[in-house]
C-alpha positions as a LaTeX table, in Angstrom:
\begin{tabular}{lrrr}
\hline
Residue & $x$ (\AA) & $y$ (\AA) & $z$ (\AA) \\
\hline
Gln1 & $-85.15$ & $-83.62$ & 28.68 \\
Val2 & $-85.95$ & $-84.48$ & 32.13 \\
Gln3 & $-89.60$ & $-84.85$ & 33.46 \\
Leu4 & $-90.28$ & $-84.46$ & 37.27 \\
Val5 & $-93.57$ & $-85.47$ & 39.00 \\
Glu6 & $-94.33$ & $-84.55$ & 42.64 \\
Ser7 & $-96.72$ & $-86.52$ & 44.86 \\
Gly8 & $-97.63$ & $-86.82$ & 48.41 \\
Gly9 & $-99.31$ & $-83.49$ & 49.05 \\
Gly10 & $-102.50$ & $-83.01$ & 50.90 \\
Leu11 & $-104.30$ & $-81.74$ & 53.79 \\
Val12 & $-102.58$ & $-82.29$ & 57.19 \\
Gln13 & $-103.01$ & $-80.92$ & 60.75 \\
Ala14 & $-100.53$ & $-78.90$ & 62.44 \\
Gly15 & $-97.78$ & $-80.87$ & 64.17 \\
Gly16 & $-98.26$ & $-83.74$ & 61.79 \\
Ser17 & $-95.84$ & $-85.30$ & 59.41 \\
Leu18 & $-95.81$ & $-85.64$ & 55.61 \\
Arg19 & $-93.49$ & $-86.95$ & 52.98 \\
Leu20 & $-93.31$ & $-85.52$ & 49.55 \\
Ser21 & $-91.72$ & $-87.53$ & 46.55 \\
Cys22 & $-90.43$ & $-86.36$ & 43.26 \\
Ser23 & $-89.82$ & $-88.90$ & 40.51 \\
Ala24 & $-87.45$ & $-87.96$ & 37.71 \\
Ser25 & $-87.55$ & $-89.59$ & 34.36 \\
Gly26 & $-86.02$ & $-89.00$ & 30.91 \\
Asn27 & $-82.32$ & $-87.98$ & 30.67 \\
Thr28 & $-81.81$ & $-88.48$ & 34.54 \\
Asp29 & $-78.03$ & $-89.16$ & 33.99 \\
Cys30 & $-77.41$ & $-85.33$ & 33.64 \\
Ile31 & $-79.09$ & $-84.54$ & 37.03 \\
Ser32 & $-76.90$ & $-82.88$ & 39.51 \\
Thr33 & $-78.20$ & $-80.79$ & 42.26 \\
Met34 & $-81.99$ & $-81.14$ & 43.09 \\
Ala35 & $-84.22$ & $-79.06$ & 45.30 \\
Trp36 & $-87.54$ & $-78.30$ & 46.84 \\
Tyr37 & $-89.17$ & $-74.99$ & 46.38 \\
Arg38 & $-92.46$ & $-73.64$ & 47.76 \\
Gln39 & $-94.78$ & $-70.86$ & 46.89 \\
Ala40 & $-97.54$ & $-69.76$ & 49.34 \\
Pro41 & $-100.52$ & $-67.79$ & 48.31 \\
Gly42 & $-99.55$ & $-64.15$ & 47.58 \\
Lys43 & $-95.95$ & $-64.80$ & 47.95 \\
Glu44 & $-92.86$ & $-65.45$ & 45.85 \\
Arg45 & $-91.36$ & $-68.79$ & 45.28 \\
Glu46 & $-88.72$ & $-69.72$ & 47.80 \\
Leu47 & $-86.07$ & $-72.30$ & 48.43 \\
Val48 & $-86.86$ & $-74.97$ & 50.98 \\
Ala49 & $-83.91$ & $-77.28$ & 50.73 \\
Gly50 & $-81.29$ & $-78.60$ & 48.32 \\
Ile51 & $-79.14$ & $-81.55$ & 47.92 \\
Thr52 & $-76.17$ & $-82.43$ & 45.73 \\
Glu53 & $-75.70$ & $-85.41$ & 43.85 \\
Gly54 & $-73.24$ & $-86.60$ & 46.55 \\
Gly55 & $-75.79$ & $-85.95$ & 49.29 \\
Thr56 & $-74.86$ & $-82.70$ & 50.82 \\
Thr57 & $-77.84$ & $-80.76$ & 51.95 \\
Asn58 & $-78.79$ & $-77.01$ & 52.64 \\
Asn59 & $-82.10$ & $-75.98$ & 54.37 \\
Ala60 & $-83.71$ & $-72.77$ & 54.65 \\
Asp61 & $-83.71$ & $-71.40$ & 58.22 \\
Ser62 & $-87.57$ & $-71.66$ & 58.45 \\
Val63 & $-87.53$ & $-75.39$ & 58.02 \\
Lys64 & $-84.10$ & $-76.38$ & 59.82 \\
Gly65 & $-84.77$ & $-79.06$ & 62.38 \\
Arg66 & $-88.18$ & $-79.79$ & 60.80 \\
Phe67 & $-87.75$ & $-80.86$ & 57.29 \\
Thr68 & $-85.34$ & $-83.22$ & 55.78 \\
Ile69 & $-84.47$ & $-83.59$ & 52.24 \\
Ser70 & $-82.95$ & $-86.87$ & 50.73 \\
Arg71 & $-82.60$ & $-88.56$ & 47.44 \\
Asp72 & $-82.30$ & $-91.99$ & 46.09 \\
Asn73 & $-80.13$ & $-91.85$ & 42.97 \\
Ala74 & $-80.82$ & $-95.33$ & 42.10 \\
Lys75 & $-84.66$ & $-94.59$ & 41.96 \\
Asn76 & $-84.25$ & $-91.16$ & 40.58 \\
Thr77 & $-86.42$ & $-89.97$ & 43.36 \\
Leu78 & $-86.06$ & $-86.87$ & 45.55 \\
Tyr79 & $-87.80$ & $-86.78$ & 48.91 \\
Leu80 & $-88.87$ & $-84.16$ & 51.48 \\
Gln81 & $-89.96$ & $-85.42$ & 54.92 \\
Met82 & $-91.76$ & $-82.67$ & 56.73 \\
Asn83 & $-92.34$ & $-82.91$ & 60.45 \\
Ser84 & $-93.81$ & $-80.44$ & 63.02 \\
Arg85 & $-95.74$ & $-78.64$ & 60.39 \\
Asn86 & $-97.45$ & $-75.42$ & 60.92 \\
Pro87 & $-99.94$ & $-73.28$ & 58.93 \\
Glu88 & $-97.20$ & $-71.23$ & 57.51 \\
Asp89 & $-96.00$ & $-74.32$ & 55.63 \\
Thr90 & $-99.06$ & $-74.29$ & 53.48 \\
Ala91 & $-97.97$ & $-73.92$ & 49.84 \\
Val92 & $-97.49$ & $-75.47$ & 46.55 \\
Tyr93 & $-94.24$ & $-77.60$ & 46.65 \\
Tyr94 & $-92.25$ & $-77.71$ & 43.59 \\
Cys95 & $-89.34$ & $-80.22$ & 42.74 \\
Ser96 & $-86.46$ & $-78.86$ & 40.75 \\
Ala97 & $-83.40$ & $-80.43$ & 39.10 \\
Val98 & $-80.28$ & $-79.07$ & 37.42 \\
Cys99 & $-79.26$ & $-80.91$ & 34.32 \\
Val100 & $-75.57$ & $-80.58$ & 33.49 \\
Thr101 & $-74.33$ & $-81.51$ & 29.90 \\
Trp102 & $-71.65$ & $-80.42$ & 27.67 \\
Gly103 & $-74.07$ & $-77.63$ & 26.37 \\
Gly104 & $-74.39$ & $-76.13$ & 29.76 \\
Lys105 & $-76.85$ & $-76.19$ & 32.58 \\
Arg106 & $-80.52$ & $-76.30$ & 32.51 \\
Asp107 & $-83.05$ & $-76.16$ & 35.29 \\
Tyr108 & $-86.25$ & $-78.41$ & 35.21 \\
Trp109 & $-89.34$ & $-78.04$ & 37.44 \\
Gly110 & $-92.32$ & $-80.23$ & 38.37 \\
Thr111 & $-95.87$ & $-78.91$ & 38.22 \\
Gly112 & $-96.06$ & $-78.82$ & 42.02 \\
Thr113 & $-97.97$ & $-80.55$ & 44.75 \\
Leu114 & $-100.27$ & $-78.58$ & 47.11 \\
Val115 & $-99.71$ & $-78.99$ & 50.82 \\
Thr116 & $-102.22$ & $-77.37$ & 53.08 \\
Val117 & $-101.71$ & $-77.43$ & 56.93 \\
Ser118 & $-104.67$ & $-76.83$ & 59.16 \\
Ser119 & $-104.34$ & $-75.33$ & 62.57 \\
\hline
\end{tabular}
């Protein structure tokens, strides 16, 4: 079992910066890829950015050049640095982790943190 807890959300003005954190606990040795997703009101959940255990990243086109995903494997923590925010970034942001064991893969999710960007 892996538990994920997001933090750092809140209300920010457009153009500002914010950093989200996701702390993993439990059987963290099985974690491989981690990612940030978001779900805006009335929309489906979408991938924001992902990062492999080795640090290779992949960002959605909508956040390229503005958001940076990173992870500290020693601290079992995932980060999302968000710069140049705009109101379209308003959403609940979720942390996810893929746990790989001999039994296969399993996805774990945090409960989300709300980020609101005011214009």
